[in-house]
N, CA and C of each residue as an Amber inpcrd file, in Angstrom:
protein
   501
  19.2460000 -13.1150000  40.3110000  18.1830000 -12.6490000  40.7160000
  18.2260000 -11.5060000  39.3740000  19.0050000 -11.0230000  39.3840000
  19.1120000  -9.8590000  38.3190000  19.5180000  -9.9060000  36.9480000
  19.8960000 -11.3860000  36.6530000  19.9900000 -11.8850000  35.3760000
  18.4590000 -12.2250000  34.8240000  17.4050000 -12.9420000  36.0530000
  16.1890000 -13.2700000  36.0080000  15.4390000 -12.1370000  35.1320000
  15.9420000 -10.7020000  36.2240000  15.1330000  -9.8730000  35.8010000
  15.1040000  -8.9340000  34.4330000  16.3050000  -9.1790000  34.0410000
  17.2000000  -8.6550000  32.7030000  15.9250000  -9.2350000  31.8630000
  16.4050000 -10.5260000  31.5070000  15.4140000 -11.8750000  30.8360000
  14.1510000 -11.4430000  30.6710000  13.3860000 -11.1040000  31.9940000
  11.8700000 -10.6840000  32.0650000  11.8940000  -9.6280000  31.5890000
  12.6010000  -8.7640000  31.7790000  12.3070000  -6.9980000  30.8280000
  12.7430000  -7.3220000  29.6410000  13.6910000  -8.1320000  29.0170000
  14.1340000  -8.3960000  27.6820000  12.2790000  -8.8280000  26.9380000
  12.0220000  -9.9170000  27.5600000  10.7870000 -10.6220000  27.2370000
   9.5920000  -9.7520000  26.8990000   9.5460000  -9.2760000  28.2620000
   8.2830000  -8.1890000  28.1440000   8.5500000  -6.8580000  26.7520000
   9.5900000  -6.2700000  26.7510000   9.8860000  -5.3070000  25.7230000
   9.8370000  -6.0310000  24.2900000  10.4970000  -7.2520000  24.5330000
   9.9630000  -7.4990000  22.6370000   8.5040000  -8.1570000  22.6020000
   7.9640000  -8.5670000  23.4990000   6.5360000  -8.7940000  23.1840000
   6.1970000  -7.7700000  23.1360000   6.7210000  -6.3290000  23.5920000
   5.4700000  -5.2480000  23.3110000   6.0550000  -4.8570000  21.9930000
   6.9670000  -4.8470000  21.8380000   7.4260000  -4.4540000  19.7680000
   6.9170000  -5.5000000  19.1110000   6.6100000  -6.6720000  19.1960000
   5.7380000  -7.5150000  18.6180000   4.5260000  -7.2720000  18.7220000
   3.5380000  -6.9620000  19.3380000   2.7270000  -6.6270000  19.3690000
   2.3030000  -5.0900000  18.7540000   3.0380000  -4.1140000  18.7550000
   3.3540000  -2.6800000  18.0150000   2.9870000  -3.3360000  16.5650000
   4.0630000  -4.3700000  16.3170000   4.2300000  -4.5010000  14.8660000
   2.7920000  -4.8400000  14.1400000   2.3480000  -5.9120000  14.8900000
   1.1730000  -6.6430000  14.4540000   0.2790000  -5.3590000  14.6210000
  -0.1760000  -4.5960000  15.4130000  -1.0540000  -3.6470000  15.3580000
  -0.7250000  -2.7780000  13.8960000   0.4700000  -2.3250000  13.8050000
   0.9060000  -1.9380000  12.5460000   0.5590000  -2.1850000  11.5190000
   0.3060000  -3.5400000  11.0480000   0.0960000  -4.3700000  10.1020000
  -1.3530000  -4.4040000   9.7720000  -2.3170000  -3.7550000  10.5250000
  -4.1760000  -4.1960000  10.6350000  -4.0830000  -2.9060000  10.5530000
  -3.9730000  -1.7110000   9.7710000  -4.5500000  -0.4540000  10.2650000
  -6.1280000  -0.7730000   9.5450000  -7.0030000   0.2000000  10.1480000
  -8.5530000   0.4940000  10.1030000  -8.6980000   1.6200000   8.6740000
  -8.5100000   1.0960000   7.8510000  -8.5660000   1.9800000   6.3360000
  -9.5570000   1.0130000   5.5820000 -11.1180000   1.4690000   5.7850000
 -11.5520000   0.7710000   4.9470000 -12.5530000   2.0280000   3.8830000
 -13.3380000   1.4140000   3.0580000 -13.9930000   2.2910000   2.0230000
 -15.1810000   2.1670000   2.3490000 -16.0900000   3.0700000   2.0630000
 -15.9340000   4.0450000   0.7490000 -14.3090000   5.3180000   1.0450000
 -13.4930000   5.9190000   0.0610000 -12.8340000   6.9370000   0.7510000
 -11.4400000   6.5080000  -0.6420000 -10.9530000   7.8370000  -0.1630000
  -9.7420000   8.3800000  -1.4830000  -8.7560000   7.7850000  -0.8900000
  -7.8510000   6.9070000  -1.1060000  -6.5960000   6.5940000  -0.8030000
  -5.4050000   7.0090000  -1.2120000  -4.6770000   7.9820000  -0.5640000
  -3.5810000   8.3520000  -1.4010000  -2.1300000   8.1290000  -1.3290000
  -1.4870000   8.2800000  -2.3040000   0.2970000   7.7550000  -1.8160000
   0.6130000   8.8730000  -2.2380000   1.9960000   9.1080000  -2.6710000
   2.1700000  10.6080000  -3.7320000   2.2080000  10.5750000  -4.7730000
   2.2350000   9.5780000  -5.7710000   1.9910000  10.0510000  -7.1710000
   0.8220000   9.2920000  -7.6720000   0.0830000   8.3740000  -6.6560000
  -1.3150000   7.6200000  -6.8980000  -2.4050000   7.7240000  -6.1710000
  -3.6530000   7.5590000  -6.5470000  -4.3980000   7.6620000  -5.6560000
  -5.6280000   6.5930000  -6.3020000  -6.2950000   5.8180000  -5.2100000
  -7.1790000   4.8450000  -5.3720000  -8.3160000   5.1950000  -4.5270000
  -9.3280000   4.9990000  -5.0560000 -10.8220000   4.9960000  -4.7880000
 -11.2500000   3.5310000  -3.8020000 -11.0540000   3.8260000  -3.0420000
 -11.6860000   2.3530000  -2.2520000 -13.5790000   2.2230000  -2.0470000
 -13.7830000   1.3260000  -2.4730000 -15.5520000   0.9450000  -2.6310000
 -15.7620000   0.6100000  -1.2900000 -17.0820000   0.2450000  -1.0980000
 -17.5050000  -0.0310000   0.2290000 -17.4750000  -1.3480000   0.1450000
 -16.7100000  -2.0420000   1.4400000 -16.4150000  -3.3650000   1.2520000
 -15.1930000  -3.8510000   1.4160000 -14.1490000  -2.6510000   0.6870000
 -12.9580000  -3.2370000   0.6480000 -12.4040000  -2.5380000   1.9790000
 -10.9840000  -3.2080000   2.1820000 -10.2510000  -2.5950000   3.2840000
  -8.9920000  -2.8800000   3.2020000  -8.0200000  -1.9540000   3.4060000
  -6.6990000  -2.2400000   3.6070000  -6.5050000  -3.3370000   4.6620000
  -6.0240000  -4.4870000   4.8430000  -5.1420000  -5.1650000   5.0900000
  -4.0020000  -5.4500000   5.6790000  -2.9390000  -4.8110000   4.9260000
  -1.6120000  -4.4410000   5.2250000  -0.8200000  -3.5770000   4.3830000
  -0.2000000  -2.9040000   5.1610000   0.3120000  -1.9690000   4.5680000
   2.0290000  -1.5130000   4.9670000   2.7440000  -1.0120000   4.0210000
   4.3770000  -0.6130000   4.4220000   4.5830000   0.4750000   3.4510000
   5.7070000   1.1120000   4.3150000   6.4470000   2.4580000   3.5840000
   7.7700000   2.5860000   3.9840000   8.4990000   3.2830000   3.0780000
   9.8110000   3.7750000   3.5590000  10.4190000   4.7260000   2.7840000
  11.3330000   4.9660000   2.7160000  11.9430000   6.2900000   1.8780000
  11.6140000   6.3130000   0.2610000  11.5250000   5.4210000  -0.3170000
  11.2400000   5.3560000  -1.8190000   9.9220000   5.1720000  -2.0050000
   8.9570000   4.4640000  -1.3880000   7.9240000   4.0580000  -1.9580000
   6.7750000   3.3300000  -0.4150000   5.7900000   2.8610000  -1.1570000
   4.8040000   2.1800000  -0.2010000   4.1920000   0.7650000  -1.1180000
   3.5430000   0.2100000  -0.0970000   2.9710000  -1.4150000  -0.4730000
   1.8200000  -1.1710000   0.1640000   0.6640000  -1.5950000  -0.3670000
  -0.6100000  -1.5220000   0.2860000  -1.1490000  -2.6890000  -0.1690000
  -2.1510000  -3.6480000   0.8100000  -2.5390000  -4.8420000   0.1300000
  -4.4240000  -4.2300000   0.9410000  -5.0850000  -4.3620000  -0.3700000
  -6.4710000  -4.1330000  -0.3660000  -7.0590000  -5.7540000  -0.3080000
  -8.5630000  -5.9670000   0.7210000  -9.0270000  -6.8980000   0.2640000
 -10.3320000  -6.6250000   0.1380000 -10.9180000  -7.4010000  -1.1010000
 -12.5640000  -7.1970000  -1.3430000 -12.8030000  -8.7190000  -1.7770000
 -14.2280000  -8.6210000  -1.0050000 -14.5470000 -10.1470000  -1.2420000
 -13.7590000 -11.3830000  -1.1440000 -12.7810000 -10.9230000   0.4040000
 -12.0750000 -12.4870000   0.3190000 -10.8950000 -12.2350000  -0.8780000
 -10.5710000 -11.6050000  -1.7260000  -9.5170000 -11.4400000  -2.7430000
  -8.8770000 -10.6530000  -2.9190000  -7.3770000 -10.4210000  -2.5740000
  -6.9510000  -9.2690000  -2.5190000  -5.8970000  -9.1140000  -3.5200000
  -5.5540000  -7.6850000  -3.6830000  -4.5460000  -7.0290000  -4.5250000
  -3.9460000  -6.1910000  -3.8540000  -2.9190000  -5.6830000  -4.3260000
  -1.7770000  -4.8930000  -3.8900000  -1.2980000  -3.5510000  -5.2630000
  -1.0910000  -2.7970000  -4.0890000  -0.5740000  -1.3300000  -5.0080000
   0.6140000  -1.2640000  -4.4900000   1.5930000  -0.9820000  -5.1370000
   3.2550000  -0.7440000  -4.9660000   3.3870000   0.8910000  -5.6420000
   3.7380000   1.5010000  -4.9920000   4.1710000   3.0470000  -5.4830000
   5.8300000   2.9500000  -4.8720000   6.9310000   3.5020000  -6.1160000
   8.2460000   3.2290000  -5.6830000   9.1560000   4.1110000  -6.8970000
   9.3270000   4.8420000  -6.0490000  10.3890000   5.9280000  -6.9280000
  11.7600000   5.6700000  -7.7170000  12.4000000   4.2910000  -7.2590000
  13.6700000   3.5720000  -7.6510000  12.8760000   2.2270000  -8.4000000
  11.8280000   1.8630000  -9.0940000  11.4480000   0.8390000  -9.9100000
  12.1000000   0.6380000 -10.7060000  12.5750000  -0.7420000 -11.4100000
  13.4980000  -0.9450000 -12.8080000  12.1480000  -1.0850000 -13.5690000
  12.5430000  -0.9330000 -14.9290000  11.2880000  -1.2750000 -15.9720000
  11.4920000  -2.6750000 -15.8890000  10.1060000  -3.2970000 -16.6210000
  10.0290000  -4.8320000 -16.6650000  11.2320000  -5.2080000 -17.7880000
  11.6650000  -6.6340000 -17.6820000  12.7830000  -7.0910000 -18.7490000
  11.5950000  -6.8500000 -20.3300000  10.2790000  -7.4340000 -20.3080000
   9.3840000  -7.4100000 -21.6950000   8.5840000  -6.2470000 -21.6720000
   8.0890000  -6.0690000 -23.0090000   6.9800000  -5.0040000 -22.9640000
   5.5170000  -5.6310000 -22.7020000   5.2300000  -4.8430000 -21.7690000
   3.7290000  -5.2790000 -21.3850000   2.3900000  -5.1880000 -22.6630000
   1.3760000  -5.2560000 -22.4080000   0.0030000  -4.6190000 -23.1350000
  -0.2410000  -3.4490000 -22.8660000  -0.4790000  -2.5490000 -23.5450000
  -1.3020000  -1.4410000 -23.2740000  -2.3200000  -1.5350000 -22.9120000
  -3.3010000  -0.9320000 -21.5830000  -4.7240000  -1.4940000 -21.1010000
  -5.1830000  -0.2570000 -20.9880000  -4.6590000   0.8860000 -20.8330000
  -5.5310000   2.1320000 -19.8730000  -4.8080000   3.1190000 -20.2900000
  -5.0430000   3.9560000 -20.5100000  -4.8120000   5.7160000 -20.8770000
  -5.1690000   6.8760000 -19.7640000  -4.4760000   7.5100000 -18.9290000
  -5.2680000   8.1760000 -18.0520000  -4.3370000   9.6690000 -17.8440000
  -4.4790000  10.5930000 -18.7240000  -3.6570000  11.6510000 -18.6340000
  -2.4150000  10.8040000 -19.4100000  -1.2850000  11.6580000 -18.9040000
  -0.0200000  11.1420000 -18.9930000   0.2980000   9.7790000 -18.5890000
  -0.5170000   9.1840000 -17.9290000   0.2980000   7.6900000 -17.0060000
  -0.4160000   6.8660000 -18.3430000  -0.0320000   5.3900000 -18.4690000
  -0.3130000   4.7390000 -19.3270000  -0.0560000   3.1990000 -17.9730000
  -1.4610000   2.1970000 -18.3350000  -1.3710000   1.0850000 -17.6770000
  -0.9310000  -0.2670000 -18.3050000  -0.1070000  -0.7500000 -18.3160000
   0.0820000  -2.0910000 -18.9040000   0.4330000  -3.1620000 -18.4130000
  -0.3830000  -4.4190000 -19.2870000  -0.5350000  -5.9540000 -18.4090000
   1.0440000  -6.5870000 -18.5720000   1.0360000  -7.2350000 -17.4660000
   2.0400000  -8.4990000 -17.9890000   1.3280000  -9.3800000 -16.9190000
   2.2620000 -10.7160000 -17.3380000   1.9600000 -11.8730000 -17.0660000
   2.7720000 -12.1530000 -15.9060000   2.6610000 -13.5740000 -15.6450000
   3.4050000 -14.3800000 -14.6020000   3.7450000 -13.4680000 -13.9400000
   3.6010000 -13.4010000 -12.2600000   1.6110000 -13.6600000 -12.1080000
   1.0560000 -12.4160000 -12.6900000  -0.2480000 -12.2140000 -13.1330000
  -0.7290000 -10.8720000 -13.7700000  -0.5480000  -9.8250000 -13.0260000
  -0.2940000  -8.9290000 -13.6500000   0.2030000  -7.6550000 -12.9050000
   0.2110000  -6.4270000 -13.9280000  -0.1260000  -5.4880000 -13.5140000
  -0.4000000  -4.0860000 -13.9550000   0.7690000  -3.0520000 -13.5710000
   1.5960000  -2.7710000 -14.8180000   2.4220000  -1.7880000 -14.4430000
   2.2240000  -0.1130000 -14.4060000   2.2620000   0.8210000 -14.1330000
   1.7760000   1.8060000 -14.6880000   3.1150000   2.7870000 -14.7900000
   3.1430000   3.4300000 -15.9300000   3.9560000   4.5500000 -16.2650000
   3.9780000   5.8140000 -16.2630000   4.6760000   6.8470000 -16.2350000
   4.1660000   8.0520000 -16.1040000   5.6950000   8.9680000 -16.2550000
   5.6290000  10.1780000 -16.9300000   6.7430000  11.0600000 -16.5740000
   6.8450000  11.3770000 -15.1890000   8.0660000  11.5540000 -14.8130000
   8.6950000  11.7460000 -13.6670000   9.9650000  12.7960000 -13.5390000
   9.4710000  13.9430000 -12.8410000  10.4160000  14.8950000 -13.4090000
  11.9350000  14.5990000 -12.9410000  12.5270000  15.1780000 -13.2390000
  13.8690000  14.9950000 -13.2150000  14.5030000  13.4630000 -13.6910000
  13.4480000  12.6990000 -14.1790000  13.9650000  11.2210000 -14.3700000
  15.1900000  11.2150000 -15.6800000  15.5260000  10.2370000 -16.0120000
  16.8920000  10.3650000 -17.1140000  16.0660000   9.2990000 -18.4750000
  14.1670000   9.1280000 -18.1410000  13.8920000   8.4400000 -19.0260000
  12.6360000   9.4110000 -19.2100000  11.7810000   9.3700000 -20.0110000
  10.6730000  10.4460000 -20.6420000   9.8200000   9.4970000 -19.6580000
   9.1600000   8.5090000 -19.7650000   8.3700000   7.3970000 -18.9860000
   9.0240000   6.9770000 -18.3120000   8.5400000   6.3550000 -16.9810000
   9.0980000   5.5080000 -15.5230000   7.9130000   4.7930000 -15.2480000
   8.2530000   3.6100000 -14.5600000   7.3120000   3.0750000 -14.1940000
   7.3000000   3.1400000 -12.4240000   6.3880000   3.8590000 -12.4450000
   6.0870000   4.6050000 -10.7470000   5.2280000   3.6480000 -10.2610000
   4.2510000   2.5300000 -10.4950000   3.7190000   1.6960000  -9.5530000
   3.2070000   0.4580000 -10.4420000   2.6270000  -0.4590000  -9.2860000
   2.1510000  -1.5580000 -10.0910000   1.3610000  -2.1080000  -9.1680000
   0.1200000  -2.6330000  -9.7390000  -0.9310000  -3.3680000  -9.3090000
  -0.9800000  -5.0580000  -9.5770000  -1.4640000  -5.7820000  -8.4700000
  -1.6060000  -6.9670000  -8.6490000  -2.2630000  -7.6470000  -7.7510000
  -2.5560000  -8.9680000  -8.0710000  -2.7990000  -9.9100000  -6.9710000
  -3.9860000 -10.5490000  -7.4200000  -4.5050000 -11.7640000  -6.6780000
  -5.4880000 -12.6870000  -6.7290000  -6.3850000 -12.2430000  -7.1860000
  -7.0120000 -10.8480000  -7.2710000  -8.6280000 -10.2980000  -7.1200000
  -8.3560000  -9.9740000  -8.9650000  -7.4410000  -9.8680000  -9.3160000
  -7.2990000  -9.5990000 -10.8280000  -6.3780000 -11.0040000 -11.9470000
  -7.2000000 -10.9990000 -13.0000000  -6.9690000 -12.0520000 -14.0090000
  -6.4640000 -11.7570000 -15.2920000  -6.1560000 -10.7410000 -15.5460000
  -5.9820000 -10.4150000 -16.9350000  -7.1840000  -9.8730000 -17.9060000
  -8.0280000 -10.2040000 -17.1560000  -9.4640000 -10.1830000 -18.1500000
 -10.0380000  -8.4980000 -18.2790000 -11.1420000  -8.3290000 -18.7260000
 -11.9500000  -7.1930000 -18.3970000 -12.5200000  -6.9170000 -17.3740000
 -12.8290000  -7.7950000 -16.2950000 -13.3420000  -7.1410000 -15.1770000
 -12.2750000  -6.8700000 -14.2670000 -10.9310000  -6.9030000 -14.7880000
 -10.0180000  -5.8960000 -13.7910000 -10.0350000  -4.4390000 -14.0740000
 -10.6410000  -3.7890000 -14.9140000 -10.7920000  -2.3840000 -15.2280000
 -11.6300000  -1.8270000 -14.2000000 -12.9070000  -2.5390000 -13.5100000
 -13.2710000  -2.1380000 -12.2470000 -12.4680000  -1.9290000 -10.7950000
 -10.9320000  -2.4240000 -11.0480000 -10.2120000  -2.0690000 -10.2430000
  -9.4220000  -1.1200000 -10.7880000  -8.6010000  -1.1380000 -11.8910000
  -7.8440000  -0.3840000 -11.9740000  -8.2150000   1.1220000 -12.6540000
  -9.5760000   1.2070000 -12.8290000  -9.7990000   2.2810000 -13.5940000
 -10.2510000   3.3960000 -12.1910000  -9.9560000   2.6350000 -11.0410000
 -10.2410000   3.3260000  -9.9490000  -9.0610000   4.2840000  -9.5740000
  -7.9050000   3.8180000 -10.1880000  -6.4730000   4.6340000  -9.8010000
  -6.3750000   6.2180000 -10.6390000  -5.9960000   6.8720000  -9.9240000
  -5.4180000   8.5140000 -10.6290000  -4.3640000   8.4820000 -10.6030000
  -3.8090000   9.1970000 -11.3850000  -1.8830000   9.4190000 -11.2890000
  -1.4300000  11.0060000 -11.3040000  -0.8790000  11.5250000 -10.5100000
  -0.1500000  12.8500000 -10.6090000  -0.0110000  12.5970000  -9.1880000
   0.2950000  14.0510000  -9.0820000   0.6750000  14.8020000  -7.3830000
  -0.4530000  14.4690000  -6.8460000  -0.6420000  14.0870000  -5.4220000
  -1.6270000  13.9470000  -4.7960000  -2.0110000  15.0490000  -3.4830000
  -0.9700000  15.8020000  -3.2410000  -0.7070000  16.8310000  -2.3280000
  -2.1810000  17.6730000  -1.8890000  -2.6000000  18.1590000  -2.9940000
  -4.2080000  18.7250000  -3.4840000  -5.3320000  18.2000000  -3.4410000
  -5.2280000  16.9310000  -3.4190000  -6.5290000  16.0830000  -3.6130000
  -7.1610000  15.8590000  -1.8460000  -8.1440000  16.2390000  -1.9450000
  -9.1340000  15.7010000  -0.4560000  -9.0980000  14.2450000  -0.2280000
  -8.2700000  13.4410000   0.3620000  -7.8830000  12.1430000   0.7710000
  -8.4050000  12.1410000   1.9190000  -9.2100000  10.6400000   1.9660000
  -9.7240000  10.6020000   3.5130000  -8.5080000   9.8240000   4.1180000
  -7.4900000   8.9620000   3.3040000  -6.7730000   8.3050000   4.0250000
  -5.3630000   8.7000000   3.2310000  -4.1260000   9.0240000   3.6360000
  -3.1160000   9.3470000   3.1770000  -1.5730000   8.1650000   3.5250000
  -0.8480000   7.5000000   2.8030000  -0.0430000   6.9330000   3.0800000
   1.2530000   7.4470000   2.4440000   1.7520000   7.9260000   3.5370000
   3.1560000   8.9510000   3.1410000   4.2200000   7.9030000   2.9380000
   5.7300000   8.6460000   2.1880000   6.9320000   8.2780000   2.1870000
   7.9390000   9.1020000   2.1400000   9.0210000   9.0940000   2.0600000
  10.1880000   9.5300000   2.6530000  10.5080000  10.1190000   3.7280000
  11.5950000  11.0860000   3.6130000  11.9630000  11.3800000   4.7650000
  10.7820000  12.0560000   5.9080000   9.9790000  12.6850000   5.1380000
   9.1190000  13.6030000   6.1220000   8.2190000  12.3560000   6.6750000
   7.8940000  11.5530000   6.2470000   6.8260000  10.4890000   7.0250000
   8.0730000   9.9340000   7.9200000   9.1440000   9.4960000   7.8500000
   9.7020000   8.6690000   8.8410000  10.1930000   9.1950000  10.0590000
  10.4800000  10.8230000   9.9840000  10.7100000  11.3980000  10.9320000
   9.6080000  12.4460000  11.2950000   8.5250000  12.2990000  11.2130000
   7.3670000  12.4300000  12.1380000   6.9510000  12.2170000  12.9730000
   6.0050000  12.7480000  13.8200000   5.2230000  12.3410000  14.9630000
   4.3330000  11.6740000  14.6270000
């Protein structure tokens, strides 16, 4: 009887953990609004919503859906530079956006304090909503770059130890 009760408790606990994980993957972040990470912000439009997000010590990943077609934003402190140079498509302040193919993705390079190189890849944006054409500008032009702590963000996705150990 004790063994059955132990298995039942374990199954209920596992079910609760799985339910919590499922709920964590379905945040209620909907546009319009300003979505902020550490070094990038993105202006969500009406009808766009975050369908998945994750974060850790060095970065965050956000999947956004618009009109059934998703795209992802990823910010990370420890990204490696791409093997091949991309085509420069957009400049905003000190940040530059480069287009890469296979699959279509854009890398954001910007100066980072204390980095060993003057410019470093700090973020990627890609997904089925992007095709490498002129229409992509309607998405990537809503990105802003720089420290987001002073911005009036509607939604903030944190990274690092402060996020992991906060209540």
